[in-house]
C-alpha positions in Angstrom: 0.0 0.0 0.0 1.2 3.6 -0.6 3.2 5.0 2.3 3.1 8.5 3.6 5.9 10.8 4.6 3.7 12.8 7.0 4.7 12.4 10.7 1.9 12.1 13.3 2.0 14.4 16.3 3.7 12.8 19.4 0.4 12.3 21.2 -0.3 9.5 18.8 3.1 7.7 19.3 1.8 5.0 21.6 -1.1 4.1 19.3 1.2 4.1 16.2 3.7 1.9 17.9 1.0 -0.5 19.0 -0.2 -0.8 15.4 -3.3 -2.7 14.2 -4.4 -6.1 15.6 -7.3 -8.5 15.3 -9.4 -6.3 17.4 -9.3 -3.3 15.2 -8.4 -4.5 11.7 -10.2 -7.2 9.8 -9.4 -7.7 6.1 -12.4 -6.9 4.0 -14.2 -9.5 1.9 -17.7 -9.5 0.5 -18.1 -13.2 1.5 -18.7 -12.0 5.0 -22.0 -10.5 3.9 -23.5 -14.0 3.7 -22.7 -15.1 7.3 -24.0 -11.8 8.6 -27.3 -11.9 6.7 -27.8 -15.6 7.5 -27.3 -14.8 11.2 -29.6 -11.8 11.3 -32.3 -12.9 8.8 -32.1 -16.7 8.6 -35.7 -17.2 7.8 -36.1 -14.5 5.2 -36.3 -15.6 1.5 -32.9 -15.4 -0.2 -33.3 -16.9 -3.6 -36.3 -17.8 -5.8 -36.1 -19.8 -8.9 -38.9 -21.4 -11.0 -41.2 -22.0 -8.0 -38.6 -23.1 -5.6 -37.2 -20.8 -2.9 -34.5 -20.8 -0.3 -34.0 -19.0 3.0 -30.8 -17.2 3.8 -29.9 -20.0 6.3 -30.4 -22.5 3.5 -28.3 -20.5 1.1 -25.5 -20.3 3.6 -25.7 -24.1 4.1 -25.6 -24.8 0.4 -22.6 -22.5 -0.1 -20.8 -24.1 2.8 -21.5 -27.6 1.4 -20.0 -26.7 -2.0 -17.0 -25.0 -0.3 -16.4 -28.2 1.7 -16.6 -30.3 -1.4 -14.0 -28.1 -3.1 -11.6 -28.3 -0.2 -11.9 -32.1 -0.3 -10.6 -32.0 -3.9 -7.2 -31.0 -2.4 -6.6 -28.3 -4.9 -3.7 -25.8 -4.2 -4.7 -22.5 -2.5 -6.0 -19.8 -5.0 -6.7 -22.4 -7.6 -9.1 -21.2 -10.3 -12.6 -22.5 -10.3 -14.4 -21.6 -13.6 -18.1 -21.4 -13.9 -20.1 -21.7 -17.1 -23.7 -21.3 -16.1 -26.9 -19.2 -16.4 -28.4 -17.0 -13.7 -29.5 -19.9 -11.5 -29.0 -20.4 -7.7 -25.8 -22.4 -8.4 -24.2 -19.5 -10.2 -25.1 -17.2 -7.3 -23.8 -19.7 -4.7 -20.4 -20.0 -6.5 -19.7 -16.3 -5.6 -19.5 -17.4 -2.0 -18.5 -21.1 -2.1 -15.5 -20.7 -4.3 -13.8 -18.0 -2.1 -14.9 -19.7 1.0 -12.8 -22.7 -0.1 -9.8 -20.4 -0.6 -10.0 -20.4 -4.4 -10.5 -17.8 -7.2 -13.8 -17.5 -9.1 -13.8 -17.2 -12.9 -17.3 -16.8 -14.4 -17.3 -17.4 -18.2 -19.6 -15.6 -20.7 -22.2 -18.2 -21.8 -22.3 -16.6 -25.2 -18.7 -17.3 -26.1 -17.8 -19.9 -28.7 -16.1 -23.2 -27.7 -12.6 -22.1 -28.9 -12.5 -19.0 -26.6 -13.9 -20.9 -23.7 -11.2 -23.5 -24.2 -8.6 -20.7 -24.3 -9.9 -19.1 -21.1 -9.9 -22.4 -19.2 -6.4 -23.1 -20.2 -5.1 -19.5 -19.6 -6.7 -19.3 -16.2 -5.3 -22.7 -15.3 -8.7 -23.8 -14.2 -8.6 -26.7 -11.7 -12.3 -27.2 -11.6 -15.3 -26.3 -13.8 -18.9 -25.9 -12.6 -20.9 -26.1 -15.8 -24.6 -26.1 -16.6 -25.6 -29.3 -18.6 -27.1 -27.2 -21.4 -23.7 -25.6 -21.9 -21.6 -28.7 -21.6 -21.1 -29.0 -25.4 -19.4 -25.6 -25.3 -17.1 -26.8 -22.6 -16.1 -30.2 -24.0 -13.3 -29.0 -26.2 -11.7 -27.3 -23.2 -12.0 -30.5 -21.0 -10.7 -32.7 -23.8 -7.8 -30.4 -24.5 -6.9 -30.3 -20.8 -7.0 -34.1 -20.6 -4.8 -34.5 -23.6 -2.3 -32.1 -22.0 -2.3 -34.0 -18.8 -4.2 -31.4 -16.9 -6.9 -32.6 -14.5 -10.1 -30.6 -14.3 -12.7 -31.5 -11.8 -16.1 -31.2 -13.5 -19.2 -30.3 -11.4 -22.4 -30.5 -13.4 -25.5 -28.4 -12.8 -28.4 -30.6 -14.0 -31.2 -28.0 -14.2 -34.7 -29.5 -15.0 -35.7 -26.1 -16.4 -33.0 -26.2 -19.2 -34.2 -25.9 -22.8 -31.8 -28.7 -23.7 -30.2 -31.6 -21.8 -27.4 -33.0 -24.0 -25.9 -36.4 -23.3 -22.8 -36.7 -21.1 -20.0 -38.2 -23.2 -18.4 -41.4 -21.9 -14.9 -39.7 -21.9 -15.9 -37.0 -19.4 -16.3 -37.7 -15.7 -18.7 -35.4 -13.9 -20.0 -35.0 -10.4 -23.5 -33.6 -9.9 -23.8 -30.3 -8.1 -26.8 -31.5 -6.1 -24.9 -34.7 -5.0 -22.1 -32.5 -3.6 -24.7 -30.5 -1.6 -26.1 -33.7 -0.1 -22.8 -35.4 0.6 -21.1 -32.4 2.2 -23.9 -31.1 4.4 -22.4 -29.8 7.7 -23.5 -28.2 11.0 -23.0 -24.5 11.6 -20.1 -25.3 14.0 -18.3 -26.9 11.0 -18.7 -23.9 8.7 -15.6 -22.5 7.0 -14.8 -19.1 8.2 -15.5 -16.1 6.0 -12.3 -14.3 7.2 -9.3 -14.0 4.9 -5.6 -13.2 5.6 -5.1 -10.7 2.8 -7.9 -8.4 1.5 -5.8 -7.7 -1.6 -5.6 -11.4 -2.5 -7.4 -12.4 -5.7 -11.1 -13.0 -5.4 -12.2 -13.4 -9.0 -11.0 -13.3 -12.6 -13.3 -11.6 -15.2 -12.3 -11.9 -18.8 -13.0 -8.8 -21.0 -12.6 -8.1 -24.7 -9.5 -6.0 -25.4 -8.0 -4.5 -28.6 -6.5 -7.9 -29.4 -8.5 -10.9 -30.4 -8.1 -12.8 -27.1 -9.8 -11.5 -23.9 -7.8 -10.3 -21.0 -8.2 -11.6 -17.5 -9.0 -8.8 -15.0 -8.2 -9.7 -11.5 -10.4 -8.5 -8.6 -9.4 -8.5 -5.0 -11.6 -8.9 -1.9 -11.3 -5.3 -0.8 -12.5 -3.9 -4.0 -15.6 -6.1 -4.3 -16.5 -5.4 -0.6 -16.3 -1.6 -1.2 -18.1 -1.9 -4.6 -21.0 -3.6 -2.8 -21.4 -1.0 -0.1 -20.8 1.9 -2.6 -23.7 0.5 -4.7 -25.9 0.5 -1.7 -25.2 4.2 -1.1 -25.1 5.3 -4.7 -28.3 3.5 -5.7 -30.0 4.2 -2.4 -30.9 0.5 -1.8 -33.2 0.0 1.2 -33.3 -3.0 3.4 -34.8 -6.2 1.9 -35.3 -5.1 -1.7 -36.7 -7.6 -4.2 -34.2 -7.9 -7.0 -34.7 -9.6 -10.3 -31.4 -10.9 -11.6 -31.5 -10.0 -15.3 -27.8 -8.9 -15.4 -25.7 -11.9 -16.4 -23.6 -13.0 -13.3 -20.7 -13.6 -15.7 -20.5 -9.8 -16.3 -18.3 -8.2 -13.6 -19.7 -10.8 -11.1 -23.2 -9.6 -12.0 -22.1 -6.0 -11.5 -21.3 -7.0 -7.9 -25.0 -7.2 -7.1 -24.6 -10.8 -5.8 -22.7 -9.4 -2.8 -24.7 -6.1 -2.7 -28.1 -7.8 -2.5 -26.8 -10.3 0.1 -25.6 -7.4 2.3 -29.1 -5.9 2.2 -30.8 -9.3 2.8 -32.7 -9.0 -0.4 -35.1 -11.5 -2.0 -33.3 -12.4 -5.2 -35.3 -13.8 -8.1 -33.2 -15.8 -10.5 -33.9 -15.8 -14.3 -32.4 -18.4 -16.6 -33.5 -16.8 -19.8 -34.6 -13.2 -20.5 -38.1 -13.3 -22.1 -40.1 -10.1 -21.7 -43.4 -11.9 -20.8 -41.6 -13.8 -18.1 -40.0 -10.7 -16.7 -43.4 -9.0 -16.5 -44.8 -12.1 -14.8 -42.1 -12.2 -12.2 -42.3 -8.4 -11.6 -45.9 -8.8 -10.7 -45.6 -12.1 -8.8 -42.7 -11.0 -6.5 -43.3 -7.3 -6.3 -39.9 -6.6 -7.8 -38.4 -3.3 -6.6 -34.9 -3.5 -8.4 -33.4 -4.9 -11.5 -30.6 -4.2 -13.9 -29.7 -4.7 -17.5 -28.0 -3.4 -20.6 -30.0 -1.0 -22.8 -31.0 -3.9 -25.0 -33.0 -5.4 -22.1 -34.7 -2.1 -21.5 -35.5 -1.9 -25.2 -37.0 -5.4 -25.2 -39.2 -4.5 -22.2 -40.3 -1.1 -23.4 -41.2 -2.2 -27.0 -42.6 -5.6 -26.4 -46.2 -6.0 -27.6 -47.3 -7.4 -24.3 -45.7 -4.6 -22.3 -47.9 -3.6 -19.3 -48.8 0.0 -18.5 -46.8 -0.4 -15.3 -44.1 -2.8 -14.4 -45.2 -2.8 -10.7 -48.4 -0.9 -9.9 -47.6 -0.8 -6.2 -44.2 0.9 -6.4 -41.6 2.6 -8.6 -39.2 0.0 -9.9 -35.5 1.0 -9.8 -33.4 -0.1 -12.7 -29.6 0.2 -13.2 -28.4 0.2 -16.9 -24.9 0.2 -18.3 -23.3 -0.1 -21.6 -23.9 2.0 -24.7 -26.0 5.1 -23.7 -29.6 4.0 -23.7 -31.7 5.9 -26.3 -33.7 8.7 -24.8 -36.9 7.3 -26.2 -36.4 4.0 -24.3 -35.6 5.9 -21.1 -38.8 7.9 -21.5 -40.9 4.7 -22.2 -39.5 3.0 -19.1 -40.3 6.0 -17.0 -43.8 5.9 -18.3 -44.0 2.2 -17.1 -43.1 3.3 -13.6 -39.4 2.6 -13.8 -36.8 4.9 -12.5 -33.7 4.2 -14.6 -30.2 5.1 -13.5 -27.6 5.1 -16.2 -24.1 4.1 -15.0 -20.7 3.8 -16.5 -17.8 1.5 -15.7 -15.5 -1.2 -17.1 -14.6 -4.7 -16.2 -11.3 -3.2 -15.0 -13.2 -1.1 -12.4 -15.4 -3.9 -11.0 -18.3 -2.4 -13.0 -20.0 0.9 -12.4 -18.0 3.9 -11.1 -20.0 6.8 -12.6 -23.7 7.4 -12.4 -26.2 9.8 -14.0 -27.5 10.8 -10.6 -30.7 13.0 -10.9 -30.5 16.5 -9.6 -33.5 18.5 -8.1 -33.2 21.0 -10.9 -34.1 18.3 -13.4 -37.7 18.3 -12.0 -38.4 21.4 -14.0 -37.3 19.9 -17.3 -39.3 18.0 -19.9 -39.3 14.2 -20.1 -37.1 14.3 -23.2 -34.7 16.7 -21.6 -34.3 14.5 -18.5 -33.8 11.4 -20.7 -31.0 13.2 -22.5 -29.4 14.1 -19.2 -29.7 10.5 -17.9 -28.1 9.2 -21.0 -24.8 10.8 -19.9 -22.3 8.7 -17.9 -22.5 11.1 -15.0 -20.6 11.7 -11.8 -18.6 9.3 -9.5 -20.1 6.7 -7.2 -19.4 7.1 -3.4 -16.7 4.4 -3.5 -14.9 6.0 -6.4 -12.0 8.1 -5.2 -11.4 10.2 -8.4 -12.3 10.4 -12.1 -10.6 12.9 -14.3 -10.5 13.8 -18.0 -6.9 14.4 -19.2 -5.0 14.9 -22.5 -2.4 12.4 -23.6 0.1 14.4 -21.7 -1.9 14.1 -18.5 -3.2 17.7 -18.4 -6.8 18.0 -17.1 -9.3 19.3 -19.7 -11.8 22.1 -18.8 -15.4 21.3 -18.0 -16.9 23.1 -21.0 -18.8 20.2 -22.7 -16.5 20.4 -25.7 -12.9 19.7 -24.7 -12.2 16.0 -25.0 -10.0 13.9 -22.7 -9.4 10.4 -21.7 -11.2 9.1 -18.6 -8.7 8.2 -15.9 -9.8 6.5 -12.6 -8.4 6.1 -9.2 -9.8 4.1 -6.3 -10.2 0.8 -4.4 -12.4 -0.6 -7.2 -9.7 -0.6 -9.8 -8.4 -4.0 -10.8 -5.2 -5.5 -9.4 -4.1 -6.0 -13.1 -4.4 -8.3 -16.0 -3.7 -12.0 -15.4 -0.2 -13.0 -16.8 0.0 -9.8 -18.8 2.3 -7.3 -17.1 2.8 -5.3 -20.3 -1.0 -4.6 -20.6 -1.2 -4.0 -16.9 1.6 -1.4 -17.0 0.0 0.2 -20.0 -3.3 0.7 -18.2 -2.0 1.4 -14.7 0.5 4.2 -14.5 1.1 7.6 -13.0 -1.4 6.8 -10.2 -4.3 6.3 -12.5 -6.1 3.6 -14.5 -6.3 4.8 -18.1 -9.6 3.7 -19.5 -9.1 4.5 -23.2 -12.5 6.1 -23.3 -12.7 9.7 -24.6 -15.2 12.0 -23.0 -16.2 15.6 -22.2 -17.2 17.1 -18.9 -20.2 19.4 -18.9 -20.3 22.6 -16.8 -22.4 20.7 -14.2 -19.6 18.2 -13.7 -21.3 15.3 -15.5 -19.1 13.3 -17.9 -20.3 12.2 -21.3 -18.4 9.7 -23.5 -17.8 10.8 -27.1 -15.5 8.1 -28.4 -13.7 4.9 -27.5 -9.9 5.0 -28.0 -9.8 1.2 -27.7 -12.4 0.7 -30.4 -14.5 -1.5 -28.2 -18.1 -1.9 -29.4 -20.7 -2.4 -26.7 -23.6 -4.3 -28.2 -26.5 -5.4 -26.0 -24.2 -4.9 -23.0 -21.5 -7.2 -24.5 -18.0 -5.9 -25.2 -16.9 -6.8 -28.7 -13.4 -6.3 -30.0 -13.3 -4.6 -33.4 -9.9 -6.2 -33.9 -11.2 -9.7 -33.4 -13.8 -9.2 -36.1 -11.2 -7.6 -38.4 -9.0 -10.7 -37.8 -11.8 -13.0 -38.8 -12.5 -11.0 -42.0 -8.8 -11.2 -42.9 -9.1 -15.0 -42.9 -11.3 -14.7 -46.0 -9.2 -15.0 -49.2 -11.0 -12.1 -50.9 -10.5 -9.5 -48.2 -7.7 -7.1 -48.7 -8.3 -4.7 -45.9 -10.9 -4.4 -43.2 -11.9 -2.0 -40.5 -14.7 -2.4 -38.0 -16.5 0.4 -36.0 -19.6 0.8 -34.0 -22.9 1.6 -35.8 -25.7 3.2 -33.6 -28.6 0.8 -33.2 -31.9 1.5 -31.5 -32.3 -2.0 -30.3 -28.7 -3.1 -29.4 -27.2 0.4 -28.6 -24.4 -0.4 -31.0 -23.6 -3.1 -33.6 -20.4 -3.9 -35.5 -20.2 -2.4 -39.0 -17.4 -3.6 -41.2 -15.8 -1.6 -44.0 -14.1 -3.9 -46.4 -11.7 -3.4 -49.3 -11.6 -6.5 -51.5 -8.4 -7.8 -53.1 -8.0 -6.9 -56.8 -10.0 -9.2 -59.0 -11.8 -10.9 -56.0 -15.5 -10.9 -55.3 -17.5 -11.6 -52.1 -21.0 -10.8 -51.0 -22.0 -9.2 -47.7 -23.8 -12.4 -46.5 -20.8 -14.5 -47.6 -18.5 -12.5 -45.3 -20.9 -12.5 -42.4 -21.2 -16.3 -42.7 -17.4 -16.5 -42.9 -17.1 -14.6 -39.6 -19.6 -16.9 -37.9 -17.1 -19.8 -38.5 -14.4 -17.9 -36.5 -16.1 -15.8 -33.8 -19.2 -15.9 -31.5 -22.5 -15.2 -33.2 -23.1 -12.0 -31.1 -19.9 -10.6 -32.4 -20.7 -10.9 -36.1 -20.9 -7.7 -38.2 -24.5 -6.6 -38.8 -23.5 -4.7 -41.9 -20.6 -4.8 -44.4 -19.8 -1.8 -46.6 -17.5 -2.4 -49.6 -15.1 0.2 -51.0 -11.8 1.9 -50.4 -10.9 2.8 -46.8 -10.0 6.4 -45.9 -6.4 6.6 -44.7 -3.9 9.1 -43.4 -0.7 10.0 -45.2 1.1 7.2 -43.3 -1.4 4.6 -44.4 -3.4 4.4 -41.1 -7.1 3.8 -41.5 -9.1 6.8 -40.3 -11.7 5.1 -38.2 -13.3 8.4 -37.1 -14.3 8.9 -40.8 -15.8 5.4 -40.8 -17.7 6.1 -37.6 -19.3 9.1 -39.3 -20.3 6.9 -42.3 -21.7 4.2 -40.0 -23.8 6.9 -38.2 -25.0 8.3 -41.5 -26.0 4.7 -42.7 -27.9 4.2 -39.4 -29.7 7.5 -39.8 -30.7 6.4 -43.2 -32.1 3.1 -41.9 -29.6 1.0 -43.7 
């Protein structure tokens, strides 16, 4: 930790020489929220899933049972336990059971293709994999590759009766059922593993995020950061005791934006949702009197524009919604408000444990029109309570004025900044230097202090809440024999926020259709990353031959405005 050269007055000498001990210093960990809530509210409902519910005492028991099972596998301390699962109770429980066992949690995006999943499992050196049966086919290449390389991966299977598909379990893969581990490792409260840790800066989880290269980077979180993120969310979102939270945010995204731990701290009733279907969301909203939920703008768009959308999401109360990703269209924000939903737009990155800025409403906004308020809410906003500092600076590190026009890179400082990138010191040093995390996002600060992003220096496209690397798509396009040059940028989209738009220059004498290239991309990258539109023609370049992506962004915006 940073040291200080300031010398305390002599009256503090005796206290300083005594230092900290177990009585006045306990390393912070969000895992501790579970034991506290189970002690204080053991009989309150914790999780609800498809007609079945658990109490907080039962959830603690289940987490302790899985943690016991993991310890019996005799894996080294801080071994990686990967999880490939939907938003079911098992995914929620892994956020406690894995660190309870002294291991590191790695939740994997369920939408990734098998090749990337295999790479993540190998790169993270996963010692165990908790996988939903429906997703087992996506995990098989990773398991088989590990076996071929002499790596042993313990496979724990979630066999959910509510799955759309239940593929066969191949003979060459040995699995242990999650429910069997619960039964075999049940223990009394006196046998529970302690929630205390030795080092609050020890790794808690690894979250892989898209970067400017084709392969994702492993962002390492520590216990302290996730603890403070949880409590900062309580304050910034003004969460009351015992909210009813619908978990529509994928728990593989920044550990579900940290809401697993936040809602546990507040003894919430958490309603799990395996698949996001608007009609089902409306049903659960009404059935459980949902007070809070979160989701990317695409989720809000689905809810606001669905044919069966009710006049009110919850007639008995205003529903609070947190949204993050590409700025939500003002029309969608206005529609959600009309349905009794108070939307708070936030900004963050995987590298910052999720949200660190919020478009917090001001009293002066009450005098503005609905459209004006929606525009204000679409900005990224001001810092959350747990965020120490956010500045906009030039490439030389000089702060830019708050005039709504001068653009600078967003730099962030605080306890909710990652430890670094797993096994990638070069990328870590590039992002963390001079006392700041350099986001790569370019923005302006308005006269009221609110930040608004104008561009992305890293060329990341945020589509439906998913981060998509433009370079990864470009690399896929280059694998087609007809492609000479390719550049991918974000195209505005009313439904998804943004979608990839590819500009392609074909090789001399070669031909290829738009659909042909899209199909070609599908053979190399995940479906959600495919370009939605391909434009053929010469690419604009600088005198040194560098593609002028800002020109392509203008073209993509013009095409979107024209409805193409």
